[in-house]
Structures are given as C-alpha cells and as structure tokens.
C-alpha positions as CSV (number, residue, x, y, z in Angstrom):
1,M,5.3,15.6,-12.2
2,T,7.1,13.4,-9.8
3,G,7.0,9.9,-9.4
4,A,4.9,10.2,-6.2
5,D,2.4,12.5,-8.1
6,A,2.1,9.8,-10.9
7,I,1.3,7.2,-8.4
8,V,-1.6,9.2,-7.3
9,K,-2.6,10.3,-10.7
10,C,-2.8,6.6,-11.5
11,L,-5.1,5.8,-8.5
12,E,-7.4,8.5,-9.9
13,E,-7.4,7.1,-13.1
14,E,-8.5,3.7,-11.8
15,G,-11.2,5.2,-9.8
16,V,-9.7,4.6,-6.5
17,E,-11.7,6.1,-3.6
18,Y,-9.8,5.0,-0.6
19,V,-6.1,4.2,0.3
20,F,-5.8,2.3,3.6
21,G,-2.1,2.5,5.1
22,Y,0.5,3.9,7.5
23,P,3.0,6.5,6.6
24,G,6.6,6.5,7.1
25,V,9.8,8.2,5.7
26,A,10.0,5.9,2.6
27,I,6.4,6.3,1.5
28,C,6.2,9.9,2.6
29,P,6.5,11.5,-1.0
30,F,3.4,9.4,-1.9
31,Y,1.5,10.6,1.2
32,N,2.5,14.3,0.5
33,S,1.3,14.1,-2.9
34,I,-2.3,12.4,-2.1
35,L,-3.2,15.6,0.0
36,D,-4.1,17.4,-3.3
37,S,-6.0,14.4,-4.6
38,P,-9.7,13.5,-4.0
39,V,-8.5,10.0,-2.9
40,R,-9.1,9.6,0.8
41,T,-6.6,8.4,3.0
42,I,-7.7,6.1,6.0
43,L,-5.0,5.9,8.7
44,I,-5.0,2.4,9.9
45,R,-3.4,1.5,13.3
46,T,-1.3,-1.4,12.2
47,E,-0.2,-2.2,8.6
48,Q,-1.6,-5.9,8.5
49,N,-4.9,-4.5,8.7
50,A,-4.6,-2.1,6.0
51,A,-4.7,-5.0,3.6
52,H,-7.7,-6.6,5.4
53,A,-9.6,-3.3,5.2
54,A,-8.7,-3.2,1.4
55,S,-9.8,-6.6,1.3
56,G,-13.2,-5.7,2.8
57,L,-13.8,-3.0,0.3
58,A,-12.6,-4.9,-2.6
59,R,-15.1,-7.9,-1.8
60,V,-18.2,-5.6,-1.4
61,S,-17.3,-3.3,-4.4
62,G,-15.9,-5.6,-6.8
63,K,-13.0,-3.0,-7.3
64,V,-9.3,-3.4,-6.3
65,G,-8.5,-2.4,-2.7
66,V,-5.4,-0.4,-2.2
67,C,-3.2,0.1,0.7
68,A,0.2,1.8,1.1
69,V,2.8,1.5,3.8
70,T,6.4,2.3,4.5
71,S,9.5,0.3,4.0
72,G,11.1,-2.4,6.5
73,P,8.6,-3.2,9.3
74,G,5.9,-1.5,7.6
75,A,6.2,-3.8,4.5
76,T,6.8,-6.8,6.6
77,N,3.7,-6.1,8.8
78,V,1.5,-5.9,5.8
79,I,2.5,-9.6,4.6
80,T,-0.1,-11.4,6.7
81,G,-2.9,-9.2,5.1
82,I,-1.4,-9.9,1.6
83,A,-1.2,-13.7,2.2
84,T,-4.7,-13.6,3.5
85,A,-6.0,-11.8,0.4
86,F,-4.0,-14.3,-1.9
87,A,-5.5,-17.6,-0.2
88,D,-9.0,-16.2,-0.9
89,S,-8.4,-14.5,-4.2
90,I,-9.0,-11.1,-3.3
91,P,-7.7,-8.4,-5.7
92,L,-5.5,-5.9,-3.9
93,V,-2.8,-3.4,-5.0
94,C,-0.3,-3.1,-2.2
95,I,2.3,-0.1,-2.5
96,T,5.4,-0.3,-0.3
97,G,7.9,2.5,0.1
98,Q,11.7,1.5,-0.2
99,V,15.0,2.8,0.5
100,N,16.9,4.9,-2.0
101,S,17.7,2.7,-5.0
102,E,21.4,2.8,-4.8
103,L,21.2,1.8,-1.0
104,I,19.1,-1.5,-1.9
105,G,21.1,-4.5,-0.7
106,S,23.3,-2.7,1.7
107,D,21.3,-3.4,4.9
108,V,20.5,0.2,5.6
109,F,17.8,1.5,8.1
110,Q,14.3,0.1,7.4
111,E,15.5,-2.0,4.3
112,A,13.7,-5.2,3.6
113,D,13.6,-7.2,0.4
114,I,9.7,-7.1,0.3
115,T,9.2,-8.4,-3.5
116,G,11.3,-11.4,-2.5
117,A,9.4,-11.7,1.0
118,V,5.9,-12.0,-0.6
119,E,6.9,-13.8,-3.8
120,S,5.0,-17.0,-2.8
121,F,1.7,-15.3,-2.1
122,V,1.4,-12.4,-4.7
123,K,0.2,-12.7,-8.3
124,Y,2.8,-10.5,-9.2
125,S,5.4,-7.9,-7.8
126,Y,7.3,-5.0,-9.2
127,L,10.3,-2.9,-7.9
128,V,9.9,0.4,-9.7
129,K,13.5,1.4,-11.3
130,N,12.3,4.4,-13.3
131,A,9.7,6.9,-12.5
132,N,8.6,6.9,-16.3
133,E,7.6,3.4,-15.9
134,I,5.1,4.1,-13.1
135,P,2.0,4.6,-15.4
136,R,2.6,1.3,-17.2
137,I,3.3,-0.6,-14.0
138,F,0.1,0.6,-12.2
139,K,-2.1,-0.1,-15.3
140,E,-0.7,-3.6,-15.6
141,A,-0.9,-4.2,-11.7
142,F,-4.8,-3.3,-11.5
143,H,-5.4,-5.3,-14.6
144,I,-3.5,-8.5,-13.1
145,A,-5.0,-8.1,-9.7
146,N,-8.8,-8.0,-11.0
147,T,-8.6,-10.6,-14.0
148,G,-8.3,-14.3,-14.2
149,R,-7.9,-15.6,-10.6
150,R,-7.8,-12.5,-8.8
151,G,-5.3,-11.6,-6.1
152,P,-2.8,-9.2,-4.7
153,V,-0.1,-7.4,-6.6
154,L,2.8,-5.5,-4.8
155,I,4.5,-2.5,-6.1
156,D,7.7,-1.5,-4.3
157,V,8.7,2.2,-4.8
158,P,12.1,3.5,-3.7
159,I,12.1,6.9,-2.2
160,D,14.2,8.4,-5.0
161,I,11.9,7.1,-7.8
162,Q,9.0,8.8,-5.9
163,N,10.9,11.9,-5.9
164,A,12.2,11.6,-9.5
165,E,10.7,13.9,-12.1
166,L,8.7,12.3,-15.0
167,K,9.3,13.2,-18.6
168,K,5.8,12.6,-19.5
169,F,2.6,11.1,-17.8
170,V,0.7,9.1,-20.2
171,Y,-1.9,6.5,-18.6
172,P,-2.2,3.7,-20.9
173,D,-5.9,2.8,-22.2
174,S,-5.4,-0.8,-22.2
175,V,-3.1,-3.8,-21.2
176,S,-1.6,-6.3,-23.5
177,M,1.0,-8.7,-21.6
178,R,2.4,-11.3,-23.6
179,T,2.9,-13.6,-20.6
180,Y,-0.3,-13.1,-18.9
181,K,-3.6,-13.8,-21.1
182,P,-6.1,-15.5,-18.5
183,T,-8.9,-17.7,-20.1
184,V,-12.3,-16.3,-19.5
185,K,-14.6,-18.2,-22.0
186,G,-14.9,-21.9,-21.4
187,N,-14.3,-24.4,-24.1
188,M,-17.5,-25.2,-25.8
189,V,-16.7,-28.8,-26.5
190,Q,-16.3,-29.3,-22.7
191,I,-19.4,-27.4,-21.9
192,K,-21.3,-29.6,-24.3
193,K,-19.8,-32.6,-22.4
194,V,-21.1,-31.2,-19.2
195,A,-24.6,-30.6,-20.5
196,A,-24.6,-34.3,-21.8
197,E,-23.4,-35.7,-18.4
198,L,-26.2,-33.6,-16.6
199,T,-28.8,-34.8,-18.9
200,K,-27.8,-38.5,-17.7
201,A,-27.3,-37.9,-14.0
202,R,-30.0,-38.7,-11.4
203,R,-28.2,-37.1,-8.4
204,P,-26.3,-34.0,-9.5
205,L,-24.9,-31.5,-7.2
206,I,-23.1,-28.2,-7.6
207,C,-20.5,-27.2,-4.8
208,A,-19.7,-23.7,-5.2
209,G,-16.9,-21.8,-3.9
210,G,-15.7,-18.2,-3.5
211,G,-15.0,-17.9,-7.1
212,V,-18.7,-17.9,-8.0
213,L,-18.9,-14.6,-6.0
214,L,-15.8,-13.1,-7.1
215,S,-16.9,-13.4,-10.9
216,G,-20.4,-12.2,-9.9
217,A,-21.8,-15.3,-11.0
218,E,-24.2,-16.1,-8.1
219,G,-27.3,-14.9,-9.9
220,L,-26.6,-17.0,-13.0
221,L,-25.8,-20.0,-10.7
222,R,-29.3,-19.7,-8.8
223,E,-30.8,-19.2,-12.3
224,F,-29.2,-22.5,-13.5
225,C,-29.9,-24.5,-10.4
226,E,-33.6,-23.5,-10.4
227,K,-34.0,-24.2,-14.1
228,Y,-32.9,-27.7,-13.8
229,E,-33.7,-28.3,-10.1
230,I,-30.2,-29.0,-9.1
231,P,-29.3,-28.9,-5.4
232,V,-26.2,-26.8,-4.3
233,V,-23.7,-26.9,-1.4
234,S,-21.1,-24.4,-0.8
235,T,-17.5,-24.1,0.5
236,M,-16.8,-21.6,3.3
237,M,-16.0,-18.8,0.7
238,G,-19.0,-19.7,-1.2
239,I,-21.5,-18.9,1.5
240,G,-24.1,-16.4,0.0
241,V,-24.0,-17.7,-3.4
242,M,-27.4,-18.9,-2.5
243,P,-29.8,-17.5,0.2
244,T,-29.5,-19.7,3.1
245,R,-33.0,-20.8,3.1
246,H,-33.2,-21.3,-0.5
247,P,-34.9,-24.8,-1.1
248,L,-32.2,-25.9,-3.3
249,Y,-29.4,-24.9,-0.9
250,F,-28.1,-27.5,1.5
251,G,-25.3,-25.6,3.4
252,M,-21.6,-25.7,3.7
253,V,-19.5,-28.8,3.4
254,G,-16.4,-29.8,5.0
255,N,-15.0,-30.7,8.6
256,N,-17.2,-28.1,10.3
257,G,-20.2,-28.2,7.5
258,K,-23.5,-29.4,7.7
259,P,-23.8,-33.3,7.6
260,C,-26.5,-33.2,5.1
261,A,-24.2,-31.2,2.7
262,N,-21.5,-33.7,3.3
263,R,-23.8,-36.6,2.6
264,A,-24.8,-34.9,-0.5
265,M,-21.5,-34.7,-1.8
266,N,-20.9,-38.4,-1.1
267,E,-24.2,-39.7,-2.6
268,S,-24.1,-37.7,-5.7
269,D,-23.5,-39.1,-9.1
270,L,-22.2,-36.0,-10.8
271,L,-20.5,-33.2,-8.9
272,I,-19.6,-29.8,-10.2
273,M,-17.1,-28.0,-8.2
274,V,-17.2,-24.3,-9.4
275,G,-14.6,-21.7,-8.2
276,A,-13.5,-23.7,-5.5
277,R,-9.7,-25.2,-4.8
278,V,-11.0,-28.8,-3.5
279,A,-8.8,-28.0,-0.5
280,D,-8.7,-30.0,2.7
281,R,-11.0,-27.8,4.7
282,A,-13.8,-28.4,2.2
283,V,-12.7,-31.9,1.1
284,N,-10.5,-33.7,3.2
285,Q,-10.7,-37.1,1.5
286,P,-10.6,-36.3,-2.3
287,D,-11.3,-40.0,-3.1
288,L,-15.0,-39.4,-1.9
289,I,-15.7,-37.0,-4.7
290,T,-14.3,-39.1,-7.5
291,N,-15.6,-42.6,-6.5
292,N,-18.6,-43.6,-8.4
293,K,-19.4,-40.2,-9.8
294,V,-18.7,-37.8,-12.5
295,L,-16.5,-35.0,-11.4
296,I,-16.5,-31.6,-13.3
297,H,-14.0,-29.0,-12.1
298,I,-14.7,-25.4,-13.3
299,D,-12.0,-22.7,-12.3
300,V,-10.5,-19.6,-14.0
301,D,-7.2,-20.9,-12.7
302,P,-6.0,-23.8,-14.6
303,A,-3.5,-24.7,-12.1
304,E,-6.3,-25.5,-9.5
305,I,-8.0,-28.1,-11.8
306,G,-6.2,-31.4,-11.1
307,K,-4.1,-30.1,-8.3
308,N,-5.8,-32.0,-5.4
309,V,-8.1,-34.6,-7.3
310,G,-8.5,-35.5,-11.1
311,P,-11.7,-34.3,-12.7
312,T,-13.7,-36.4,-15.3
313,I,-14.2,-33.2,-17.3
314,P,-11.9,-30.1,-16.6
315,L,-13.4,-26.7,-17.6
316,V,-11.1,-23.6,-17.6
317,G,-13.0,-20.3,-17.5
318,D,-14.6,-17.7,-15.5
319,A,-17.9,-18.9,-13.7
320,R,-20.0,-16.1,-15.0
321,H,-19.3,-16.9,-18.7
322,I,-19.5,-20.7,-18.0
323,F,-23.2,-20.4,-16.6
324,E,-24.3,-18.1,-19.3
325,D,-23.2,-20.6,-21.8
326,L,-24.6,-23.7,-19.7
327,L,-28.0,-21.9,-19.8
328,R,-28.1,-21.7,-23.5
329,Q,-27.6,-25.6,-23.6
330,E,-30.6,-27.9,-24.1
331,M,-30.8,-30.2,-21.1
332,D,-33.5,-32.6,-19.8
333,C,-32.7,-32.6,-15.9
334,E,-35.5,-33.0,-13.4
335,Q,-34.1,-34.0,-10.0
336,G,-37.4,-33.7,-7.6
337,D,-36.7,-37.1,-6.0
338,W,-33.2,-36.3,-5.3
339,V,-34.1,-33.0,-3.7
340,S,-36.7,-34.9,-1.7
341,V,-34.0,-37.2,-0.3
342,L,-31.8,-34.2,0.6
343,N,-34.5,-32.5,2.3
344,D,-35.0,-35.6,4.5
345,Y,-31.3,-35.5,5.5
346,K,-31.7,-31.7,6.2
347,T,-34.3,-32.6,8.7
348,T,-32.8,-35.8,10.3
349,M,-29.3,-34.8,10.3
350,A,-29.5,-31.4,11.8
351,P,-27.2,-30.8,14.8
352,R,-28.7,-31.3,18.1
353,R,-27.3,-28.5,20.5
354,N,-27.8,-28.4,24.4
355,P,-26.7,-25.0,25.5
356,N,-26.1,-23.8,29.1
357,P,-29.0,-21.5,29.7
358,A,-26.8,-19.7,32.0
359,Y,-24.8,-18.1,29.1
360,V,-25.6,-16.9,25.6
361,D,-26.1,-19.7,22.9
362,P,-23.9,-18.4,20.2
363,A,-25.9,-20.4,17.5
364,R,-29.3,-19.2,18.5
365,F,-27.9,-15.8,18.9
366,I,-26.4,-15.5,15.5
367,T,-29.5,-16.7,13.9
368,M,-31.7,-14.1,15.8
369,L,-29.1,-11.5,15.0
370,S,-29.2,-12.5,11.1
371,D,-33.0,-12.3,11.2
372,K,-33.1,-8.9,12.6
373,M,-30.3,-7.5,10.2
374,Q,-31.2,-5.5,7.2
375,E,-31.4,-8.1,4.3
376,D,-28.7,-6.7,2.2
377,G,-26.3,-6.3,5.4
378,V,-22.8,-7.6,5.4
379,Y,-21.9,-10.0,8.0
380,V,-18.1,-10.5,8.7
381,A,-17.0,-13.3,10.5
382,D,-13.6,-13.7,12.3
383,V,-11.4,-16.7,12.9
384,G,-12.1,-19.4,15.6
385,Q,-15.2,-20.8,17.1
386,N,-17.1,-17.7,16.3
387,Q,-16.4,-18.5,12.5
388,I,-17.6,-22.0,12.6
389,W,-20.9,-20.9,14.5
390,S,-21.2,-18.0,11.9
391,C,-20.9,-20.4,8.9
392,G,-23.5,-22.7,10.5
393,Y,-26.1,-20.5,11.9
394,H,-25.9,-17.0,9.9
395,I,-28.8,-16.5,7.6
396,V,-27.8,-14.8,4.1
397,R,-30.7,-13.3,2.5
398,K,-29.8,-10.6,-0.1
399,G,-26.5,-9.7,1.8
400,R,-22.9,-10.8,1.9
401,F,-20.8,-13.2,4.4
402,L,-17.2,-12.4,4.6
403,T,-14.4,-14.2,6.4
404,S,-10.9,-15.2,6.0
405,G,-11.1,-18.9,4.7
406,G,-7.8,-19.9,3.0
407,M,-5.5,-18.5,5.6
408,G,-7.6,-18.4,8.6
409,T,-6.5,-15.2,9.8
410,M,-7.5,-13.9,13.2
411,G,-8.2,-10.4,13.6
412,Y,-9.6,-10.1,10.1
413,S,-13.2,-9.1,10.8
414,I,-13.0,-5.5,12.3
415,P,-10.6,-4.0,9.5
416,A,-12.4,-5.9,6.7
417,A,-15.8,-4.7,8.1
418,M,-14.4,-1.1,7.8
419,G,-13.6,-1.6,4.4
420,A,-16.7,-3.2,3.5
421,R,-18.7,-0.2,5.2
422,L,-16.5,2.3,3.1
423,A,-17.4,0.3,-0.1
424,D,-21.1,0.9,0.8
425,K,-22.2,3.5,3.2
426,D,-25.7,2.5,2.9
427,R,-25.2,-1.1,4.0
428,Q,-25.3,-2.3,7.5
429,V,-22.1,-4.0,8.4
430,I,-21.6,-6.2,11.5
431,A,-18.2,-7.9,12.5
432,V,-18.5,-10.8,14.6
433,C,-15.4,-12.0,16.4
434,G,-14.3,-13.9,19.7
435,D,-12.4,-12.1,22.6
436,G,-9.2,-13.6,21.2
437,S,-9.4,-12.2,17.5
438,F,-11.1,-9.1,18.9
439,Q,-7.8,-8.3,20.7
440,M,-6.0,-8.6,17.6
441,S,-7.6,-5.7,16.2
442,M,-9.2,-3.6,18.6
443,M,-6.8,-0.7,18.1
444,E,-8.9,-0.1,15.0
445,L,-11.6,1.3,17.0
446,A,-9.6,4.3,16.9
447,T,-9.7,4.4,13.0
448,M,-13.4,3.9,13.2
449,R,-13.7,6.7,15.4
450,Q,-11.4,9.1,13.5
451,H,-12.9,8.5,10.0
452,D,-16.5,8.1,11.5
453,I,-16.8,4.4,10.0
454,R,-19.8,2.9,11.5
455,V,-19.4,-0.8,12.1
456,K,-21.3,-2.7,14.7
457,I,-18.9,-5.4,16.6
458,V,-20.1,-8.5,18.4
459,V,-17.6,-10.1,20.7
460,L,-18.5,-13.7,21.8
461,K,-16.4,-13.7,25.1
462,N,-15.6,-17.0,26.8
463,N,-12.1,-15.9,28.1
464,Y,-10.6,-18.8,26.0
465,L,-8.9,-19.1,22.5
466,G,-12.0,-21.4,22.1
467,M,-11.0,-23.3,19.0
468,V,-7.7,-24.1,20.1
469,R,-9.3,-25.1,23.6
470,E,-11.7,-27.3,21.8
471,F,-8.9,-29.0,19.9
472,Q,-7.0,-29.8,23.3
473,H,-10.2,-30.9,24.7
474,Y,-10.6,-33.7,22.3
475,T,-6.9,-34.3,21.4
476,Y,-5.4,-34.0,24.8
477,Q,-8.3,-34.9,26.9
478,D,-8.7,-31.3,28.6
479,H,-4.9,-30.6,29.1
480,Y,-5.0,-27.0,28.2
481,S,-1.9,-25.0,27.2
482,V,-1.6,-21.3,26.5
483,V,-5.3,-20.7,25.8
484,D,-6.5,-18.9,28.9
485,L,-7.2,-15.3,28.0
486,S,-7.1,-14.1,31.5
487,G,-6.2,-10.5,31.7
488,S,-8.3,-9.3,28.9
489,P,-9.7,-5.6,28.9
490,D,-12.9,-4.8,30.5
491,L,-14.8,-4.1,27.2
492,E,-17.2,-1.7,28.8
493,K,-14.4,0.7,30.0
494,L,-12.6,0.0,26.6
495,S,-15.7,1.1,24.7
496,G,-15.9,4.1,27.0
497,A,-12.2,5.1,26.1
498,Y,-13.0,5.1,22.3
499,D,-16.6,6.9,22.9
500,L,-18.2,3.8,21.6
501,K,-21.8,2.6,22.6
502,F,-21.6,-0.5,24.7
503,L,-24.0,-3.2,25.4
504,R,-23.8,-6.8,27.3
505,L,-25.7,-9.8,26.9
506,E,-25.4,-12.5,29.6
507,N,-28.0,-15.0,28.7
508,M,-30.7,-15.3,26.1
509,D,-33.5,-13.9,28.2
510,Q,-33.1,-10.4,26.9
511,A,-31.7,-11.3,23.5
512,D,-34.4,-9.8,21.5
513,E,-34.1,-6.4,23.3
514,V,-30.5,-6.2,23.2
515,I,-30.4,-7.1,19.6
516,D,-32.9,-4.5,18.7
517,E,-31.0,-1.9,20.5
518,F,-27.7,-3.1,18.9
519,L,-29.3,-2.6,15.4
520,E,-31.5,0.3,16.1
521,K,-29.4,3.2,14.9
522,D,-26.7,3.6,12.3
523,E,-23.9,4.0,14.7
524,S,-21.0,2.1,16.1
525,V,-21.8,-0.3,19.0
526,L,-19.7,-2.9,20.7
527,L,-21.8,-5.8,21.9
528,E,-20.2,-8.2,24.5
529,C,-21.9,-11.7,24.8
530,I,-20.9,-13.9,27.3
531,I,-20.8,-17.7,26.2
532,D,-20.3,-20.8,27.9
533,P,-16.2,-21.5,28.1
534,M,-16.7,-25.0,27.6
535,D,-19.2,-24.6,24.7
536,L,-18.4,-26.6,21.4
537,V,-18.9,-25.9,17.8
538,K,-21.8,-28.0,16.3
C-alpha cells in the first residue's frame, strides 16, 4: 500500500462519500488511488470553491467535509475557503499536495509553505514526513475537526510520501491526544448558578449563535425556552435555531438585525449568549449587554468566553450537553408579561419599506419564495445586500439557512449549495446571490452540469456591488467608486451555454407564477430578478 492508497483508505474508514477538489501533479498519486474507491470525486472549477462545497456538505450532514488540491497555487487558492470555514467553525479536512520532501524550502516549481500560510485560521495542520504516520494523522485530523469548537484541519502531503510504501496499515480505533481534550460537559456548579439566576430574572433572553446548530442543540433549546417561556434572538449564524414564526423568536440581532431583537437585548435583565462569539457584527457595543443585567456566556471554546465582554457566569461546554443539564434543573420562570412587551415591539418596530413597483421587491420576493419552498429546504445566502435581505425576510420552518457570517466571503452560496445538495439529495437547495457574488462562482455551473448536482439559483441583479454602493451612498454622499458592474454577462445566454433552464422576473406582477415555475421540478434553474439599483437594505 502506498501513502496515496493509505489516504484513500483513511477516508473510507471515516465514511467520507465525496471529495471536492482540483488535481495537479503534486496530488496526482492521491487522485490516481481514489479511482479504485467508492469515494466520489467532484471536480470543482476553482480551488476556493472546493472548501466552500465541503463546508456546505458538512453543515447539512454534520460530518466532516473533505477537499483535496495540489501544491503551490492550488493550495494558496483554497486558503479563502479554509478561512471562511474557520470563521464559522465548520469542520473540514483539507488535503494539499506538496513538492518532494527533500525539495521543501528550495523554492522549486509550485512550492508554497501552506502549513505556515494557514496557521492563523486552522485548528491544526500537519506536514506528513513519514507515510507510516498517515493513519494516525488522518484519525487525529477528523477528530480535531469535528470535536470541541469545530473547524478546518489541513494535511500537507509531499508527493514522495504519497508514493512511498507503508510497512503496515492499521487505522486507529480511537484518539488520545495529551494536548487536545476539549470540554464537553458543563460544570454543574455553574449550571446551578444559571438556574438560580433564571428563577430571579424577570426579562430573560437567549441569544443563540451558530454553535447551537453545530452541536445539534436546536431541539433542546426550543424545548427549554418553551418550557420556561424564555424569548430567543439569534446571531446571523444562529438563524434557524428557531422557526422564524415561532412565537418566542424575535429575529436576528446586530447592525442589520431586527430592531425589536436589538431592543430585547438592551432591555433584558438576564442574557444567555450561547454558541456565539459576541463579535462586532452581532454586538457592536459590548457594554450594552453587560450594563444592568446578568450575562451568561456558554461556549465550547473557553477562549471565546470573556474575549470581547466579561460574563457574570462563564460556562464552558457543548450546547447540547448544557441544555440537557439545564432541562433537569428545577426552576420557576414564567415570562408572559415580558413576551407581551416584545410582541408589541415586534409590531411597532417592524421596518417600513417603500419599494419601487417597477422592480422586484427583494424583501417580498424572498418571503414569497420561502413560503413556497419545501419546508425542510436549504436556503444558502451569499454576501452583500442579498445576505441582509435574506436574513431579514427568509422564513425558516424545518429547513436550514446557510451563509458566510464570520468572514463574509462573496461567492460562497453556489458551491456551498452544491455541497448541501450532495449531503442530502432529497432536500431542495436554493442559492440566492447578487450579480456581483454570482460572478465570483458562476464557473461552478459546469460542475453542477457535469455531476448532475441540482441546485436552484436566484440572482438579484442591480448592476452594482450593492452593499458597497449603499455604504458609499451614506458615507460619501453618492460618490460611487468601483461598484458599477457594467459588462456583466447576459444571464439568459450564459444559462443556455450551460444547458440550464432560465427564468427572469422584472417586477412583482408575475412573482407567484415565476416562483412556482422555478420550484416546480427537481432540476437546476437560474432565476434572474431585476431589482432597483438604488434599493437599500431594511
């Protein structure tokens, strides 16, 4: 067995079904060996999207996503996808080819120090120096990626190591790493303190982040908040922890969040932040969540607790285990009056839009699309104005909402949607992007076609980099710089080139019919929606 054979065998042992990637000479031994494996390879058209596709698969399946690219530019191209996964705590194993071991450091063709380059945004990285260590390294990599605070792990494998013979292949049954033992169970003394404070609180609030979804704790969180009538808000990455129309859910917080959700944060007397980093996009004034309130911060990563704001009660542990323990506590916590106040805020503080009737209203369109989607469908939002409209107006029922929150990476939605669809071929998957972000990943229409990955794509077209244009509108009084997307392709002709069904919606008059046609069949469709270039997110 060669090192390349051993890598493939490790992936089989981990139950990997798909590897997203792009071959080159330095990774060719691996791609040669995988031909004899049931693991399917998906040829992505640019390496960054290999990591995005693996991310989409990981977020829907709960398994580790895998990508494999070559050395040099292949490895450096995948960096943005790795950083995107790291920012959102998505478990990936990223395999990179490398030049011959004895040539490392001599600046030969397509050599790049990829382990050094990704050091600040991977959980861990390996440079394989001995083929016999491959089983141990891969077992550790999958364990690290999908435990504790999840995230990407990189494995750099020189081509001579891929070609070397192993003495014996034995895949470990378990992992025991002296330096890596993440805390999963919460401290019971701290949990009892939380229960005691909840009993005293009159305006408690839960702010749920993406860590709740990553731990599979959303069902337990709902049970807990329903049992004690505790209202819930979420960060962008936490969208979907509660159905959007749940009577105890009050929307996304932050600069682009719901006014009623932000007011709930400010007026609460006890705030539970769970699985959230307390970063600037959700909480741009940390003092507001500590003044005159008890702050409880629950996170599996102890480094996040106290990093941006000091909690009254820190609680390290996995959200699923924490809520299991909290549900066993005896508490007296009825909050009907507080919920009534928040319901009044939801009604009186709802945003008022005045859309131009000559164009598609993106807010109304997204809500209509959501209501017509399959209730367990996966909605993948890109980055820009489309993301903020999606966060504010997409209706989650039993489905998932995916986006790039921490890094805000344009071009994320289409490859992530492809990974999501491969993770569950029975679920409807829709990618929503702007005409700017679409052009960052439109080459993946070829991947969709080649591998029959059925994803529906909505392009909200306004011929601008809309979010930057809006910032320049407010900050520079309409002095626009480098945001005009003139020269963009004709999407109808582009769809024809990829043998993709095309629809166009120019205003809301035909929205019902066009959305019905868009969703009617299990096939890939590109829907172009013409929106007002001067529309603002609200």
